[in-house]
C-alpha positions as CSV (number, residue, x, y, z in Angstrom):
1,M,14.7,-15.0,14.8
2,H,15.7,-11.6,13.0
3,K,17.2,-9.0,13.6
4,I,16.1,-5.3,14.5
5,L,14.2,-4.0,11.6
6,K,15.0,-0.5,10.7
7,I,11.8,1.9,10.4
8,D,11.7,4.5,8.5
9,P,10.4,8.0,9.9
10,P,7.0,9.0,9.2
11,N,6.6,11.2,6.1
12,L,5.7,14.7,5.8
13,P,1.9,15.2,5.8
14,L,0.6,15.6,2.3
15,W,-1.5,18.7,2.8
16,L,1.6,20.4,3.9
17,I,2.7,20.4,0.3
18,P,0.2,22.8,-1.3
19,M,0.5,24.9,2.1
20,L,4.5,25.3,1.5
21,Y,3.6,26.5,-2.1
22,V,1.4,28.9,-1.2
23,G,3.5,30.1,1.7
24,V,6.5,30.7,-0.2
25,T,4.7,32.2,-3.2
26,I,3.0,34.6,-0.9
27,A,6.4,35.7,0.8
28,G,7.7,35.8,-2.7
29,S,5.1,38.4,-3.8
30,L,5.6,40.3,-1.0
31,V,9.7,40.6,-1.4
32,L,10.5,40.1,-5.0
33,P,8.7,42.5,-6.8
34,R,9.7,45.4,-4.3
35,L,13.4,44.3,-4.8
36,E,13.0,44.3,-8.3
37,Q,11.6,47.8,-8.3
38,E,14.4,49.1,-6.0
39,Y,17.2,47.1,-7.8
40,L,16.1,46.2,-11.4
41,A,14.0,49.1,-12.4
42,A,16.1,49.6,-15.4
43,Y,15.0,46.4,-16.8
44,S,11.3,46.3,-18.1
45,H,9.3,44.0,-20.6
46,G,8.6,45.6,-23.9
47,M,5.2,44.4,-23.5
48,S,2.5,47.4,-23.2
49,V,0.5,47.6,-20.1
50,A,-2.6,46.5,-21.4
51,S,-1.2,43.5,-22.8
52,A,0.6,42.7,-19.9
53,Q,-2.7,43.2,-17.4
54,A,-4.6,41.0,-20.1
55,A,-2.0,38.1,-20.1
56,L,-1.8,38.0,-16.3
57,S,-5.4,38.1,-15.9
58,A,-5.7,35.2,-18.3
59,V,-3.0,33.2,-16.3
60,A,-4.8,33.8,-13.3
61,S,-8.5,32.8,-14.1
62,G,-7.1,30.3,-16.2
63,M,-5.1,28.4,-13.5
64,M,-8.1,28.5,-11.2
65,A,-10.2,27.2,-14.0
66,L,-7.6,24.1,-14.7
67,T,-7.4,23.5,-10.9
68,G,-11.1,22.8,-10.8
69,I,-11.2,20.7,-13.8
70,V,-8.3,18.8,-13.2
71,F,-9.4,17.7,-9.4
72,A,-13.1,17.2,-10.3
73,L,-11.6,14.7,-12.9
74,A,-9.4,13.2,-10.2
75,F,-12.2,12.7,-7.9
76,V,-14.4,11.2,-10.5
77,M,-11.6,9.0,-11.3
78,V,-10.8,7.7,-7.7
79,Q,-14.4,7.1,-7.1
80,F,-14.8,5.0,-10.1
81,S,-11.9,2.9,-8.8
82,A,-13.3,2.5,-5.7
83,V,-16.6,1.1,-7.3
84,A,-14.7,-0.9,-9.7
85,Y,-12.1,-2.3,-7.7
86,S,-12.0,-1.8,-3.9
87,P,-12.9,0.8,-1.4
88,R,-9.6,0.3,0.3
89,L,-7.8,1.6,-2.7
90,V,-9.3,5.0,-2.6
91,A,-6.8,6.3,0.1
92,W,-3.9,5.0,-1.9
93,F,-4.8,7.0,-4.9
94,G,-6.1,10.1,-3.0
95,R,-2.9,10.3,-1.4
96,D,-0.7,10.2,-4.5
97,P,1.9,13.2,-3.8
98,V,1.6,14.5,-7.6
99,L,-2.1,15.5,-7.0
100,F,-1.0,17.7,-4.0
101,H,2.2,19.1,-5.9
102,A,-0.3,19.8,-8.7
103,L,-2.4,21.6,-6.4
104,G,0.2,23.7,-4.9
105,L,1.8,24.6,-7.9
106,F,-1.4,25.7,-9.8
107,T,-2.2,27.8,-6.8
108,A,1.4,29.3,-6.8
109,T,1.1,30.3,-10.3
110,F,-2.4,32.1,-9.6
111,F,-1.1,34.0,-6.6
112,Y,2.1,35.3,-8.4
113,A,0.2,36.6,-11.4
114,I,-2.1,38.4,-9.2
115,A,0.8,39.6,-7.4
116,T,2.5,40.8,-10.5
117,L,-0.4,42.2,-11.7
118,A,-0.4,44.7,-9.3
119,W,3.1,45.7,-9.8
120,I,2.2,46.9,-13.5
121,D,2.4,50.3,-14.1
122,R,3.2,50.9,-10.6
123,G,3.0,54.7,-9.5
124,G,2.1,55.5,-12.8
125,S,5.5,54.4,-14.4
126,G,4.1,52.7,-17.4
127,T,6.6,49.8,-17.4
128,V,6.1,46.2,-16.9
129,P,8.6,44.4,-14.7
130,L,10.5,42.1,-16.7
131,F,11.9,39.4,-14.1
132,S,8.4,39.0,-12.5
133,M,6.6,38.3,-16.0
134,L,9.3,35.8,-16.6
135,L,8.6,34.0,-13.3
136,V,5.2,34.0,-14.2
137,V,5.8,32.2,-17.6
138,V,8.2,29.8,-16.0
139,L,5.5,28.9,-13.4
140,L,2.9,28.5,-16.1
141,I,5.4,26.0,-17.9
142,L,6.1,24.4,-14.8
143,S,2.1,23.9,-14.2
144,M,1.7,22.4,-17.8
145,L,4.3,19.8,-17.4
146,V,2.7,18.7,-13.7
147,F,-0.6,18.8,-15.5
148,A,0.9,16.3,-18.0
149,K,2.3,14.1,-15.2
150,L,-1.0,14.3,-13.5
151,V,-3.0,13.0,-16.3
152,Q,-0.3,10.1,-16.9
153,R,-0.9,9.2,-13.4
154,L,-4.8,9.1,-13.9
155,N,-3.9,6.5,-16.4
156,D,-2.7,4.3,-13.6
157,I,-6.1,3.3,-12.4
158,Q,-6.3,1.0,-15.4
159,I,-6.7,-2.6,-13.9
160,T,-3.3,-3.9,-15.1
161,N,-1.6,-0.9,-13.3
162,V,-3.7,-1.3,-10.1
163,L,-2.7,-4.9,-10.0
164,H,1.1,-4.3,-10.4
165,F,1.1,-1.5,-7.9
166,V,-0.6,-3.6,-5.0
167,G,1.6,-6.6,-6.1
168,Q,4.8,-4.5,-6.2
169,Q,3.7,-3.2,-2.5
170,G,3.3,-6.9,-1.2
171,R,6.9,-7.8,-2.9
172,A,8.4,-5.0,-0.8
173,V,7.0,-5.9,2.6
174,I,7.7,-9.9,2.0
175,R,11.4,-9.0,1.3
176,A,11.7,-6.5,4.5
177,M,9.9,-8.7,6.7
178,F,11.0,-12.4,5.9
179,P,14.4,-13.8,5.3
180,R,14.6,-16.7,2.5
181,L,14.7,-20.1,3.9
182,D,18.2,-20.8,2.4
183,A,19.6,-17.8,4.3
184,P,21.5,-18.5,7.4
185,A,18.9,-15.8,9.3
186,G,16.0,-17.9,7.9
187,A,17.2,-21.2,9.1
188,A,17.8,-20.0,12.7
189,L,14.2,-18.7,13.0
190,E,12.0,-19.9,16.0
191,S,8.2,-20.0,15.3
192,W,6.8,-17.2,17.6
193,Q,4.0,-19.7,18.8
194,A,6.8,-21.9,20.5
195,A,8.5,-18.7,22.0
196,V,5.3,-17.8,23.5
197,E,4.6,-20.8,25.1
198,T,8.1,-20.8,26.5
199,V,7.9,-17.5,27.6
200,R,4.4,-17.7,29.4
201,Q,5.7,-20.3,31.5
202,H,6.8,-17.2,33.5
203,P,3.9,-14.7,34.9
204,A,3.5,-11.8,33.4
205,T,4.7,-8.5,35.3
206,Q,2.5,-6.1,33.2
207,T,0.0,-5.6,30.8
208,L,-1.2,-2.9,28.7
209,R,-4.6,-2.3,27.2
210,Y,-6.3,0.0,24.5
211,S,-8.7,3.0,25.0
212,G,-10.2,4.7,22.5
213,E,-12.4,4.8,19.2
214,P,-11.6,1.7,17.1
215,Q,-8.3,2.0,15.1
216,T,-6.0,-0.5,13.3
217,V,-2.4,-1.3,14.2
218,A,-0.5,0.1,11.4
219,Q,3.0,-0.6,12.6
220,L,5.1,-1.8,15.4
221,Q,8.3,0.3,16.2
222,I,10.3,-2.9,16.7
223,A,13.6,-1.2,17.6
224,A,11.7,1.1,20.1
225,L,10.0,-2.2,21.8
226,V,13.5,-4.0,21.7
227,R,15.4,-1.1,23.5
228,L,12.6,-0.7,26.1
229,A,12.4,-4.3,26.9
230,Q,16.2,-4.7,27.1
231,A,16.3,-1.6,29.3
232,V,14.7,-3.6,32.0
233,D,15.5,-7.2,31.0
234,A,11.9,-8.0,30.0
235,V,10.1,-9.8,27.1
236,I,7.3,-8.2,25.4
237,V,5.0,-10.4,23.7
238,M,2.4,-8.5,21.7
239,E,-1.2,-9.8,21.7
240,C,-2.5,-8.0,18.8
241,A,-1.2,-8.4,15.2
242,V,-0.4,-5.7,12.6
243,G,-3.6,-4.9,10.6
244,D,-6.0,-6.0,13.7
245,T,-8.6,-3.5,14.5
246,L,-8.2,-2.4,18.0
247,V,-11.7,-1.7,20.0
248,D,-11.8,-0.2,23.5
249,D,-10.1,-2.1,26.3
250,T,-8.3,-4.5,23.8
251,L,-5.3,-6.2,25.3
252,L,-2.4,-4.8,23.4
253,L,0.7,-6.6,25.1
254,R,2.0,-8.6,28.3
255,V,5.7,-7.9,29.5
256,H,7.2,-11.1,31.3
257,G,9.9,-10.5,33.7
258,G,12.0,-7.3,34.0
259,R,13.5,-5.3,37.0
260,Q,10.8,-2.6,37.1
261,P,7.5,-1.8,35.0
262,L,7.7,-0.3,31.8
263,A,6.5,3.3,31.5
264,E,3.2,3.2,29.3
265,I,3.7,6.1,27.2
266,P,6.7,5.1,25.2
267,L,5.2,1.6,24.7
268,R,2.1,3.0,23.1
269,R,4.1,5.6,20.9
270,A,5.9,2.4,19.8
271,I,2.6,1.0,18.5
272,R,1.4,3.3,15.5
273,L,-2.3,3.1,14.9
274,A,-4.3,4.3,11.9
275,R,-7.6,4.5,10.8
276,E,-7.0,1.9,8.2
277,R,-4.6,-1.0,7.5
278,T,-1.5,-0.1,5.4
279,F,1.1,-2.0,3.7
280,E,3.8,-1.5,6.2
281,Q,4.9,-4.9,8.0
282,D,1.7,-6.2,6.6
283,P,2.1,-8.8,3.7
284,K,-1.7,-10.0,4.4
285,Y,-3.0,-6.6,3.3
286,P,-1.9,-6.6,-0.2
287,L,-3.2,-10.1,-0.6
288,R,-6.6,-8.9,0.6
289,L,-6.6,-5.8,-1.9
290,L,-6.1,-8.5,-4.6
291,V,-8.6,-10.9,-3.3
292,D,-11.1,-8.0,-3.2
293,I,-10.7,-6.8,-6.8
294,A,-10.9,-10.6,-7.7
295,I,-14.4,-11.2,-5.8
296,K,-15.9,-7.8,-7.0
297,A,-15.0,-8.5,-10.5
298,L,-16.8,-12.4,-9.7
299,S,-19.8,-10.6,-8.5
300,P,-23.2,-11.0,-10.7
301,A,-23.3,-7.0,-11.2
302,I,-19.9,-6.9,-12.8
303,N,-19.1,-10.6,-14.0
304,D,-15.8,-10.2,-15.1
305,P,-14.0,-13.6,-14.6
306,T,-10.8,-12.3,-16.5
307,T,-10.0,-9.6,-13.9
308,A,-10.3,-12.4,-11.2
309,V,-7.7,-14.2,-13.2
310,Q,-5.3,-11.3,-13.5
311,A,-5.4,-11.0,-9.8
312,L,-4.6,-14.6,-9.2
313,D,-1.6,-13.8,-11.6
314,Q,-0.3,-11.3,-8.8
315,I,-1.6,-13.7,-5.8
316,E,0.4,-16.5,-7.1
317,D,3.5,-14.4,-7.5
318,L,3.3,-13.2,-3.7
319,L,2.6,-17.0,-2.5
320,R,5.5,-18.1,-4.3
321,R,7.8,-15.7,-2.6
322,L,6.2,-16.5,0.6
323,G,6.9,-20.2,0.1
324,R,10.1,-19.8,-0.2
325,R,10.6,-17.4,3.3
326,A,10.8,-18.1,6.9
327,L,7.5,-17.1,7.9
328,D,7.8,-17.2,11.9
329,A,9.6,-14.1,12.0
330,G,7.8,-12.8,15.1
331,C,10.8,-13.2,17.5
332,V,13.4,-10.3,17.8
333,K,16.5,-10.5,19.8
334,D,18.7,-7.6,20.9
335,D,22.3,-7.1,19.9
336,R,23.3,-9.4,22.6
337,G,21.1,-12.2,21.5
338,D,18.6,-12.0,23.8
339,L,14.7,-12.4,23.3
340,R,13.3,-9.2,23.7
341,L,10.0,-9.0,21.6
342,I,7.2,-11.6,20.2
343,F,4.6,-10.4,17.9
344,P,2.0,-12.8,15.8
345,T,2.8,-13.5,12.2
346,P,0.6,-15.8,9.8
347,T,1.1,-19.1,9.0
348,W,1.7,-20.7,5.7
349,E,-2.0,-21.8,5.8
350,D,-3.4,-18.5,6.7
351,Y,-1.6,-17.1,3.6
352,L,-3.6,-19.8,1.5
353,T,-6.7,-19.2,3.2
354,L,-6.9,-15.5,2.7
355,A,-5.7,-15.8,-1.0
356,F,-7.9,-18.8,-2.5
357,D,-11.0,-19.4,-0.1
358,E,-13.0,-16.4,-1.4
359,I,-12.2,-16.6,-4.9
360,R,-12.9,-20.2,-5.0
361,Q,-16.3,-19.6,-3.4
362,F,-17.3,-16.8,-5.4
363,G,-15.6,-17.9,-8.6
364,A,-17.3,-21.7,-8.1
365,S,-19.5,-20.9,-11.2
366,S,-16.6,-19.9,-13.5
367,V,-14.5,-22.6,-15.3
368,Q,-11.9,-19.8,-16.2
369,V,-11.1,-19.0,-12.4
370,M,-11.2,-22.5,-11.3
371,R,-8.6,-23.4,-14.2
372,R,-6.6,-20.7,-13.0
373,L,-6.9,-21.6,-9.4
374,R,-5.7,-25.2,-10.1
375,S,-2.6,-24.0,-12.3
376,A,-1.8,-21.6,-9.3
377,L,-1.9,-24.5,-6.7
378,L,-0.3,-27.1,-8.7
379,D,2.8,-24.5,-9.2
380,L,3.0,-23.7,-5.6
381,A,3.2,-27.6,-4.9
382,D,6.2,-27.5,-7.0
383,V,7.7,-24.4,-5.6
384,V,7.4,-25.0,-1.8
385,T,10.4,-27.2,-0.4
386,E,8.9,-27.6,2.9
387,A,6.8,-31.0,3.4
388,E,4.4,-29.6,5.7
389,R,3.7,-26.5,3.3
390,K,3.7,-28.8,0.4
391,E,0.9,-31.0,2.0
392,V,-1.4,-27.8,2.9
393,V,-1.1,-27.0,-0.9
394,R,-2.2,-30.5,-1.7
395,R,-5.2,-30.6,0.8
396,Y,-6.1,-27.1,-0.9
397,L,-6.3,-29.0,-4.3
398,R,-8.4,-31.8,-3.1
399,H,-10.8,-29.2,-1.5
400,L,-10.7,-27.6,-5.0
401,N,-11.6,-30.7,-6.5
402,L,-14.7,-31.1,-4.4
403,A,-15.9,-27.8,-5.1
404,V,-15.7,-28.5,-8.8
405,E,-17.7,-32.0,-8.3
406,H,-20.2,-30.1,-6.1
407,S,-20.6,-27.1,-8.8
408,V,-23.3,-26.3,-11.0
409,F,-21.4,-27.7,-13.8
410,D,-22.2,-30.5,-15.9
411,A,-19.9,-33.5,-16.6
412,E,-18.3,-31.8,-19.8
413,D,-17.6,-28.7,-17.9
414,Q,-16.4,-30.4,-14.8
415,V,-13.7,-32.0,-17.2
416,M,-12.7,-28.8,-18.6
417,A,-12.8,-27.0,-15.1
418,L,-10.4,-29.8,-13.5
419,Q,-7.7,-28.9,-16.1
420,E,-4.8,-26.5,-15.4
421,D,-4.5,-23.5,-17.6
422,R,-2.6,-20.6,-16.4
423,Q,-4.6,-18.0,-18.7
424,G,-7.7,-19.3,-17.3
425,L,-9.2,-20.1,-20.8
426,G,-6.4,-20.2,-23.6
427,L,-3.9,-23.3,-23.0
428,S,-4.9,-26.6,-21.4
429,R,-2.0,-28.2,-19.5
430,R,-1.6,-31.6,-18.1
431,R,2.2,-31.8,-16.5
432,A,3.8,-35.5,-16.7
433,G,4.0,-37.4,-13.6
434,S,1.0,-35.3,-12.0
435,E,-0.8,-37.4,-9.4
436,P,-4.4,-38.3,-10.7
437,D,-5.9,-37.3,-7.7
438,V,-4.2,-33.9,-7.6
439,V,-4.6,-33.1,-11.2
440,T,-8.3,-34.4,-12.0
441,G,-9.6,-35.4,-8.6
442,R,-10.3,-38.8,-9.8
């Protein structure tokens, strides 16, 4: 049973970023020019009034045009990624903080250029304020730097970068959620299914149900749930897993034991809901996205098995890491070592089913995909150390053999499809000592 996980506080809403830029700029445009006129009137720019007005007008109008062009381009690129990869990736690209910082900085430059324009030749003085002009130039330079950064970010929607991004998120959540099998914490883990059976021998004293529109369990505030259970000496059994979609009257949790009922409001607050799945505490989600990209690439409309092979590279890496981890991490103890929280976690077979079943089905007519699948499964059979997990992988290999035998391939293509190739089509391998029924299916 693992210790209490540390949960980071929610991030600042992204829509506040441009609002902060605008608010600071408006406040500065009302205060700074007045201070400059009051205390720094002796400093003026050598530019003529007409030239300064023309320059500031060009900056202001140019920033608005640039803002429209940049965000129209970003919108088109994000929509393209939704069609080419997965609609579930749109939200992650659309929430890129660089987009919001760019919007805020472009708008700030526009507002301050307009404000400085109002102080040119103020009261018929015939002067151009020096420091306000310099500040506009600094904002313009910063805007160009952010624009360059934004253009660089648009390059991130290339397929290789997208797959790497999703893989990185998966590796991070695996490290955070599951201890290694060879670590002391990993060896001491108890299966959450077994823990549930033990706890349910005692009747539930309290249940909590969901009420509202369909939403997804995005995160469990584990530390908060453990504290609530510890306060009344109870055990909380979650009936919903991270990633589950809740509909009205869905059972959320049961409370077993306890000196008194738990308050519902803190319990509900400890279960963070969202309209869509997130990477937090959900190692299935990056696998889901990678599989989505792979099967979309295998669709007749796109017909790009090489992209599916690239997705399998990341999928295999995640499964290798999961295969060396203690996956039954759904039991949490308090600081005294008493069990306080149980929540569902996927099994090794669940991960294999999610990772390979749909790709095998939709890629059944691709020799390239079959060869890459075989390579991934053979490598997993070598990597995993638990006998039960190894047998599950071997069962998937036998299933893959049957899929090839019943496919549309002719005899020659079947021989090719039963080869092991990490590149899909590029370098056939036949490892020494492999069992015939595993490698060739014969």
